[in-house]
Structures are given as structure tokens and as C-alpha cells.
C-alpha positions as semicolon CSV with decimal commas, in nm:
position;residue;x (nm);y (nm);z (nm)
1;X;0,000;0,000;0,000
2;X;0,149;0,334;-0,100
3;X;0,145;0,651;0,108
4;X;-0,154;0,798;-0,074
5;X;-0,368;0,493;0,008
6;X;-0,256;0,491;0,372
7;X;-0,353;0,855;0,424
8;X;-0,682;0,838;0,236
9;X;-0,985;0,909;0,468
10;X;-1,170;0,594;0,568
11;X;-1,498;0,735;0,440
12;X;-1,377;0,759;0,079
13;X;-1,401;0,382;0,023
14;X;-1,741;0,381;0,186
15;X;-1,855;0,670;-0,036
16;X;-1,757;0,480;-0,350
17;X;-1,943;0,172;-0,227
18;X;-2,259;0,370;-0,148
19;X;-2,275;0,535;-0,487
20;X;-2,343;0,186;-0,624
21;X;-2,607;0,109;-0,359
22;X;-2,979;0,181;-0,341
23;X;-3,011;0,540;-0,205
24;X;-3,348;0,456;-0,043
25;X;-3,185;0,169;0,143
26;X;-2,919;0,409;0,268
27;X;-3,194;0,652;0,373
28;X;-3,367;0,373;0,569
29;X;-3,040;0,308;0,750
30;X;-3,008;0,678;0,839
31;X;-3,361;0,684;0,978
32;X;-3,310;0,359;1,168
33;X;-2,999;0,503;1,331
34;X;-3,188;0,821;1,415
35;X;-3,469;0,617;1,570
36;X;-3,219;0,422;1,781
37;X;-3,050;0,743;1,898
38;X;-3,361;0,955;1,961
39;X;-3,654;0,717;2,004
40;X;-3,845;0,900;1,728
41;X;-3,931;0,716;1,405
42;X;-3,940;0,921;1,084
43;X;-3,968;0,623;0,849
44;X;-4,339;0,693;0,795
45;X;-4,277;1,048;0,674
46;X;-4,273;1,124;0,302
47;X;-3,930;1,020;0,183
48;X;-3,874;1,316;-0,047
49;X;-3,944;1,564;0,235
50;X;-3,717;1,377;0,476
51;X;-3,442;1,346;0,216
52;X;-3,440;1,721;0,154
53;X;-3,380;1,786;0,525
54;X;-3,106;1,522;0,543
55;X;-2,934;1,661;0,234
56;X;-2,912;1,992;0,417
57;X;-2,722;1,818;0,697
58;X;-2,489;1,654;0,442
59;X;-2,402;1,996;0,304
60;X;-2,350;2,148;0,646
61;X;-2,122;1,864;0,757
62;X;-1,943;1,834;0,420
63;X;-2,045;1,470;0,384
64;X;-2,051;1,318;0,035
65;X;-2,349;1,083;0,052
66;X;-2,596;0,898;0,274
67;X;-2,375;0,608;0,366
68;X;-2,098;0,840;0,478
69;X;-2,362;1,022;0,679
70;X;-2,456;0,690;0,844
71;X;-2,097;0,661;0,960
72;X;-2,115;1,015;1,097
73;X;-2,434;0,934;1,292
74;X;-2,268;0,625;1,439
75;X;-1,964;0,823;1,550
76;X;-2,115;1,158;1,649
77;X;-2,417;1,131;1,880
78;X;-2,468;1,507;1,868
79;X;-2,544;1,486;1,496
80;X;-2,859;1,284;1,572
81;X;-2,986;1,573;1,785
82;X;-2,909;1,822;1,508
83;X;-3,086;1,610;1,247
84;X;-3,387;1,571;1,475
85;X;-3,419;1,949;1,504
86;X;-3,403;1,988;1,126
87;X;-3,664;1,720;1,064
88;X;-3,906;1,866;1,317
89;X;-3,896;2,229;1,202
90;X;-4,257;2,331;1,139
91;X;-4,323;2,582;0,862
92;X;-4,624;2,758;1,003
93;X;-4,771;3,099;1,072
94;X;-5,070;3,272;1,228
95;X;-5,397;3,205;1,043
96;X;-5,227;2,996;0,776
97;X;-5,489;2,947;0,502
98;X;-5,708;3,237;0,613
99;X;-6,016;3,111;0,427
100;X;-6,018;2,794;0,637
101;X;-6,011;2,995;0,959
102;X;-6,287;3,226;0,831
103;X;-6,504;2,924;0,754
104;X;-6,426;2,781;1,095
105;X;-6,540;3,100;1,272
106;X;-6,851;3,152;1,059
107;X;-6,977;2,797;1,008
108;X;-6,820;2,550;1,248
109;X;-6,796;2,732;1,581
110;X;-7,165;2,833;1,591
111;X;-7,254;2,464;1,563
112;X;-7,003;2,360;1,830
113;X;-7,125;2,622;2,079
114;X;-7,494;2,574;2,004
115;X;-7,685;2,465;2,313
116;X;-7,380;2,482;2,538
117;X;-7,396;2,654;2,874
118;X;-7,174;2,730;3,173
119;X;-7,183;2,369;3,290
120;X;-7,045;2,244;2,956
121;X;-6,699;2,232;2,800
122;X;-6,569;2,296;2,449
123;X;-6,247;2,105;2,390
124;X;-6,012;2,140;2,093
125;X;-5,679;1,981;2,001
126;X;-5,395;2,113;1,784
127;X;-5,145;1,829;1,725
128;X;-4,799;1,912;1,585
129;X;-4,844;2,270;1,701
130;X;-4,476;2,372;1,649
131;X;-4,411;2,707;1,822
132;X;-4,779;2,774;1,882
133;X;-4,911;2,990;1,598
134;X;-5,183;2,744;1,498
135;X;-5,293;2,688;1,858
136;X;-5,326;3,059;1,927
137;X;-5,490;3,111;1,586
138;X;-5,757;2,863;1,692
139;X;-5,780;3,003;2,044
140;X;-5,862;3,355;1,922
141;X;-6,188;3,280;1,736
142;X;-6,289;3,039;2,015
143;X;-6,241;3,316;2,272
144;X;-6,420;3,569;2,053
145;X;-6,719;3,341;2,003
146;X;-6,731;3,271;2,376
147;X;-6,723;3,645;2,449
148;X;-7,039;3,693;2,246
149;X;-7,238;3,454;2,468
150;X;-7,416;3,554;2,787
151;X;-7,348;3,219;2,959
152;X;-7,069;3,047;2,765
153;X;-6,918;2,704;2,826
154;X;-6,560;2,660;2,944
155;X;-6,314;2,648;2,654
156;X;-5,990;2,445;2,657
157;X;-5,739;2,402;2,374
158;X;-5,483;2,122;2,395
159;X;-5,172;2,185;2,184
160;X;-4,908;1,917;2,144
161;X;-4,583;1,849;1,962
162;X;-4,314;1,584;1,962
163;X;-4,044;1,850;2,010
164;X;-3,993;1,968;2,369
165;X;-3,795;2,271;2,251
166;X;-4,075;2,415;2,037
167;X;-4,329;2,342;2,310
168;X;-4,123;2,557;2,547
169;X;-4,120;2,837;2,287
170;X;-4,496;2,808;2,237
171;X;-4,558;2,841;2,610
172;X;-4,380;3,176;2,617
173;X;-4,620;3,315;2,356
174;X;-4,363;3,563;2,228
175;X;-4,356;3,645;1,856
176;X;-4,189;3,898;1,622
177;X;-4,356;4,226;1,533
178;X;-4,419;4,097;1,180
179;X;-4,722;3,897;1,303
180;X;-4,913;4,226;1,281
181;X;-4,944;4,152;0,908
182;X;-5,134;3,829;0,977
183;X;-5,439;3,964;1,158
184;X;-5,661;4,273;1,195
185;X;-5,541;4,544;1,430
186;X;-5,833;4,495;1,670
187;X;-5,759;4,124;1,707
188;X;-5,391;4,193;1,761
189;X;-5,460;4,452;2,032
190;X;-5,717;4,228;2,200
191;X;-5,495;3,921;2,232
192;X;-5,137;4,054;2,234
193;X;-4,932;4,315;2,414
194;X;-4,622;4,482;2,269
195;X;-4,313;4,382;2,467
196;X;-3,968;4,517;2,365
197;X;-4,040;4,503;1,995
198;X;-4,219;4,167;2,012
199;X;-4,582;4,070;2,060
200;X;-4,663;3,862;2,367
201;X;-4,986;3,665;2,402
202;X;-5,210;3,810;2,673
203;X;-5,289;3,585;2,969
204;X;-5,660;3,530;2,896
205;X;-5,572;3,365;2,565
206;X;-5,258;3,199;2,696
207;X;-5,444;3,040;2,987
208;X;-5,691;2,869;2,754
209;X;-5,418;2,663;2,588
210;X;-5,245;2,365;2,748
211;X;-4,917;2,281;2,574
212;X;-4,780;1,929;2,614
213;X;-4,518;1,702;2,459
214;X;-4,699;1,430;2,265
215;X;-4,617;1,193;1,978
216;X;-4,915;1,193;1,742
217;X;-4,809;0,865;1,579
218;X;-4,758;0,664;1,899
219;X;-4,909;0,825;2,211
220;X;-5,278;0,789;2,308
221;X;-5,482;1,084;2,175
222;X;-5,681;1,337;2,368
223;X;-6,047;1,236;2,386
224;X;-6,401;1,376;2,393
225;X;-6,305;1,661;2,161
226;X;-6,525;1,904;1,972
227;X;-6,260;2,012;1,724
228;X;-5,923;1,899;1,591
229;X;-5,708;2,141;1,390
230;X;-5,412;1,977;1,215
231;X;-5,274;2,203;0,943
232;X;-4,901;2,139;0,964
233;X;-4,807;1,771;0,976
234;X;-5,022;1,557;0,744
235;X;-4,849;1,703;0,438
236;X;-4,527;1,534;0,554
237;X;-4,673;1,186;0,624
238;X;-4,717;0,901;0,377
239;X;-5,058;0,762;0,281
240;X;-5,055;0,479;0,538
241;X;-4,986;0,727;0,816
242;X;-5,263;0,955;0,687
243;X;-5,511;0,673;0,740
244;X;-5,373;0,591;1,083
245;X;-5,376;0,954;1,199
246;X;-5,728;1,014;1,069
247;X;-5,845;0,705;1,260
248;X;-5,687;0,859;1,570
249;X;-5,877;1,183;1,513
250;X;-6,201;0,991;1,457
251;X;-6,153;0,823;1,794
252;X;-6,068;1,153;1,965
253;X;-6,367;1,350;1,834
254;X;-6,720;1,335;1,969
255;X;-6,971;1,214;1,708
256;X;-7,056;1,484;1,458
257;X;-6,773;1,717;1,559
258;X;-6,517;1,884;1,333
259;X;-6,171;1,825;1,188
260;X;-5,980;2,087;0,993
261;X;-5,660;1,968;0,826
262;X;-5,396;2,093;0,585
263;X;-5,340;1,799;0,353
């Protein structure tokens, strides 16, 4: 063996071998390693979406291909944490798909609140809530409808996510000033207070929402719900998981109640 071969990085041979292998098989190995490291299984997510996030990690770590990245995951436990954060980033905003929220306020909520009084409860669930925009977007029209009743029921919104970090951010209820573009001025002033250049959710709205860590694909769902709003995760799941998640929502909802999703 000459000097050049002796000093060649160990991953180079592996890279050459992987270029001849099935890339989807290499992706499965990456996700299996991630599951073993983190306890979270992303193998039921749409492969193209997952692959785009992993390719970003390859570029950041200057890794040539998926098999070389497998070696990195085996050797560097911190990389599994970094990949988890990238895979769980939720692209969301306040009142995403405004027409859906308008229809919810005008058509769905009147039916949910109909016949309810102070001894009743209205319960909603926002799974995969990310940093909270969808949960607060749902909480605002619920609070506004309740305010228009003389003897309203108690309202509770459960908001959950697999990611403890984003749950902690959601609980703070602190958002950039740019959210002013997402809602009318009167709604913004009613539910937020300006705090050092950011908008902070006021306590009456914040206290309606219970944030909790929860794995939608594996943990038992909330139950006896009037409404489920899931606008940020189904687009990333494959067809089999769609069916499984929708069965979960069917179990969680009271008969005749509502689901709004973002597929």
C-alpha cells in the first residue's frame, strides 16, 4: 500500500461503495440510526421531504453521501440531535390558510357552541403545534365566540408536539412584530401586548391553551373533543400514516364534531 492509500480518509471507500447502492436503502439506514438514537421514528414520513432535510445536513457537515452520513451518525451522537431538530422544524404561521379559519369561525364554531352553557366544556386539540401559531390562531376565534355569549361554556385548547424545545417556545407566547401583518389590528390589540419590539400573548388567551409534549403517531390521543385542527403535519406523512392519523382523530372526536386539516 502506498502513502496515498494509507492517508486516504476511511470514508472515501465507503462513499464509493454507497454510490453503487440503493439510495433509499441508505436513507432507511439513516432513519433507523436516528430512531435508535432519539426514540423518534421518521420512516413513515414522506421520503422526499425527509431526504431534503437530510441533504441539508450533508451539506453542512461536508459529507458526500448517505452512507458516509450513516458513519457520521454512528460516531457523532450530537449529529442525531441536530438532524432531529431539522426534521421537526414546522413551517407555520398565524392564520395559515385564512379562508379555512374564516369558515371555521362563521360555520363551524356556531354549531359547536350551540346549546352549550356554563356547565359544559368545548375542547379542541392542535397536534404538531410547532411554536404555537396554529394553537393561538384557533384560540382567538374560540375566545371571541365565547365572548359573544351571555353564559358560555368553558373552553380548553390542547396543543401538542413531539419536540420539547418548540413546546417551550410556544408556552412563552412571544412572537416577532411581523405577526401584525397576519391579523386585523383589533384582534392583535385584544390578544397581544407589545413587549420590547415583540408581541406577547395576553394571559386570557394563553391560559386557555395547554401545551404538552406528545407523539401523534404513537401516544394515546386526547379524547371527547369538539374540534381537531391539524394544518401542519399531514403534508409530511405518507398515505398509510394519513389513514392511521385520521383514525386517531375519529376516535378523539365526539360524534358529529369537526376536523380541519392541511393535507
